[in-house]
FIPALUM-360735 format. One record per residue (C-alpha): y, z, x. Coordinates in steps of 0.001 Angstrom, whole numbers, plus 500000, padded with zeros to 6 digits. Layout:
<torbas>
+--------+--------+--------+
!      Y !      Z !      X !
+--------+--------+--------+
!      Y !      Z !      X !
...
+--------+--------+--------+
</torbas>
This chain:
<torbas>
+--------+--------+--------+
!      Y !      Z !      X !
+--------+--------+--------+
! 763462 ! 240581 ! 682844 !
! 764217 ! 237191 ! 681328 !
! 761516 ! 235845 ! 679030 !
! 760846 ! 232245 ! 680020 !
! 758861 ! 229757 ! 677917 !
! 756057 ! 229818 ! 680459 !
! 752757 ! 228001 ! 680130 !
! 749768 ! 228844 ! 682303 !
! 746990 ! 226291 ! 682723 !
! 743932 ! 225673 ! 684857 !
! 744902 ! 223785 ! 687983 !
! 743852 ! 220127 ! 688112 !
! 743688 ! 217590 ! 690928 !
! 746904 ! 216103 ! 689555 !
! 748653 ! 219364 ! 690546 !
! 747622 ! 219231 ! 694220 !
! 750665 ! 217452 ! 695654 !
! 753152 ! 219640 ! 693755 !
! 751311 ! 222811 ! 694791 !
! 751221 ! 221673 ! 698427 !
! 755002 ! 221134 ! 698317 !
! 755466 ! 224553 ! 696718 !
! 753393 ! 226183 ! 699482 !
! 755413 ! 224326 ! 702087 !
! 758692 ! 225581 ! 700601 !
! 757596 ! 229172 ! 700159 !
! 755327 ! 229767 ! 703186 !
! 756416 ! 227166 ! 705738 !
! 754263 ! 225673 ! 708480 !
! 753043 ! 229095 ! 709657 !
! 750728 ! 229260 ! 706652 !
! 748149 ! 227114 ! 708453 !
! 747642 ! 229766 ! 711146 !
! 746980 ! 232661 ! 708764 !
! 743439 ! 234000 ! 708652 !
! 743250 ! 233826 ! 704838 !
! 744293 ! 230153 ! 704960 !
! 741558 ! 229446 ! 707508 !
! 738931 ! 231019 ! 705216 !
! 740129 ! 228991 ! 702227 !
! 740082 ! 225875 ! 704374 !
! 736341 ! 226371 ! 705051 !
! 735309 ! 226270 ! 701429 !
! 738208 ! 225201 ! 699214 !
! 739486 ! 227100 ! 696220 !
! 737675 ! 227355 ! 692905 !
! 739577 ! 224994 ! 690628 !
! 738361 ! 226725 ! 687432 !
! 739802 ! 230018 ! 688718 !
! 743113 ! 228599 ! 689948 !
! 746161 ! 228366 ! 687709 !
! 749601 ! 226853 ! 687498 !
! 752686 ! 228123 ! 685739 !
! 755204 ! 225735 ! 684228 !
! 758535 ! 226001 ! 682504 !
! 758517 ! 222855 ! 680429 !
! 757014 ! 220234 ! 682715 !
! 758286 ! 221847 ! 685936 !
! 755678 ! 223573 ! 688104 !
! 757131 ! 226982 ! 689007 !
! 754100 ! 228903 ! 690247 !
! 750513 ! 228784 ! 691376 !
! 747646 ! 231146 ! 692114 !
! 744272 ! 230239 ! 693593 !
! 740943 ! 232029 ! 693873 !
! 738273 ! 231098 ! 696408 !
! 734611 ! 232117 ! 696398 !
! 733729 ! 234181 ! 699459 !
! 731111 ! 236633 ! 700592 !
! 731646 ! 240022 ! 702204 !
! 728611 ! 240810 ! 704309 !
! 726638 ! 238576 ! 701944 !
! 727984 ! 240127 ! 698712 !
! 729795 ! 237668 ! 696412 !
! 733532 ! 238126 ! 695932 !
! 736730 ! 236158 ! 695434 !
! 739692 ! 235754 ! 697782 !
! 742976 ! 235624 ! 695896 !
! 745788 ! 233540 ! 697267 !
! 748045 ! 232071 ! 697776 !
! 750120 ! 233359 ! 694897 !
! 753464 ! 231631 ! 694991 !
! 756495 ! 231114 ! 692784 !
! 759435 ! 228757 ! 693245 !
! 762266 ! 230781 ! 694835 !
! 764755 ! 230336 ! 691944 !
! 762081 ! 231691 ! 689554 !
! 761012 ! 234706 ! 691612 !
! 761496 ! 238225 ! 690280 !
! 761220 ! 237261 ! 686595 !
! 757516 ! 238080 ! 686135 !
! 755886 ! 234691 ! 686749 !
! 753785 ! 235971 ! 689653 !
! 752652 ! 238948 ! 687583 !
! 751640 ! 236740 ! 684667 !
! 749684 ! 234437 ! 686985 !
! 747941 ! 237446 ! 688595 !
! 746988 ! 239003 ! 685274 !
! 745691 ! 235698 ! 683947 !
! 743643 ! 234898 ! 687064 !
! 742070 ! 238361 ! 687174 !
! 741303 ! 238326 ! 683435 !
! 739575 ! 234937 ! 683647 !
! 737626 ! 235977 ! 686753 !
! 736464 ! 239132 ! 684949 !
! 735490 ! 237128 ! 681842 !
! 733451 ! 234782 ! 684028 !
! 731484 ! 237711 ! 685456 !
! 733131 ! 238067 ! 688857 !
! 733180 ! 241649 ! 690075 !
! 735325 ! 241836 ! 693191 !
! 738565 ! 240303 ! 694495 !
! 740167 ! 240733 ! 697907 !
! 743500 ! 239558 ! 699248 !
! 745873 ! 239986 ! 702130 !
! 749190 ! 241197 ! 700760 !
! 751671 ! 243960 ! 700085 !
! 750047 ! 246992 ! 698498 !
! 753232 ! 248107 ! 696682 !
! 753255 ! 244798 ! 694750 !
! 749526 ! 244355 ! 694130 !
! 748658 ! 248005 ! 693300 !
! 749865 ! 247525 ! 689711 !
! 747069 ! 244950 ! 689231 !
! 744391 ! 247372 ! 690448 !
! 744360 ! 246505 ! 694155 !
! 744006 ! 249202 ! 696774 !
! 743704 ! 249247 ! 700534 !
! 740271 ! 248523 ! 701974 !
! 739122 ! 251476 ! 704099 !
! 739643 ! 250627 ! 707758 !
! 736675 ! 248750 ! 709230 !
! 734726 ! 248328 ! 705978 !
! 735658 ! 244659 ! 705660 !
! 736505 ! 242334 ! 708533 !
! 737945 ! 238857 ! 708576 !
! 737276 ! 236127 ! 711135 !
! 740774 ! 236395 ! 712561 !
! 743714 ! 238734 ! 712864 !
! 744836 ! 240605 ! 709748 !
! 746939 ! 243727 ! 709429 !
! 744356 ! 246212 ! 708061 !
! 747054 ! 247839 ! 705921 !
! 747439 ! 244550 ! 704024 !
! 743733 ! 243965 ! 703282 !
! 743357 ! 244912 ! 699619 !
! 740495 ! 244996 ! 697107 !
! 740310 ! 245035 ! 693307 !
! 737156 ! 245916 ! 691404 !
! 736817 ! 243798 ! 688270 !
! 733759 ! 245871 ! 687358 !
! 733453 ! 249607 ! 687966 !
! 731732 ! 250383 ! 691256 !
! 731668 ! 246761 ! 692428 !
! 732995 ! 247664 ! 695884 !
! 730497 ! 250461 ! 696459 !
! 728237 ! 249582 ! 699369 !
! 730028 ! 246292 ! 700122 !
! 730890 ! 245923 ! 703794 !
! 730964 ! 243328 ! 706513 !
! 732518 ! 240040 ! 707506 !
! 734323 ! 237804 ! 705014 !
! 733233 ! 234192 ! 704996 !
! 733694 ! 231263 ! 702673 !
! 730911 ! 230863 ! 700119 !
! 729369 ! 227442 ! 699817 !
+--------+--------+--------+
</torbas>
């Protein structure tokens, strides 16, 4: 893996346009129809828990966390995590993930969910949600609904519908 001079910073409003363009390039117009996007649209992401990655002054990656509830229990929805295509597969996504989860843990958050590929996210502590324990207000492949406990036992007893926290 190539070691890049990467800086990770809290996302600011000044980053919005560049992040929107990055999402457009990496996810295309279909992103608006995804269930996770619709949840984030309801409440907006938590700026203090969303981060950018830069090489020099060039934005090369972004990760966002959004406050949600699962059957009334507080949690975070992670995503989107995205990296500029020429910078993929050099560890930028992993560094953004680790940073976002560390900050969320430091701020007292206990639970994070996402819709994604288990083989990639398992190394960060994510595992598949047992079928039917958590539901989303739209279609999601249940094999891609993942959870990460930031505190031991945080997922015990949590069940129900995901909705945006206000």
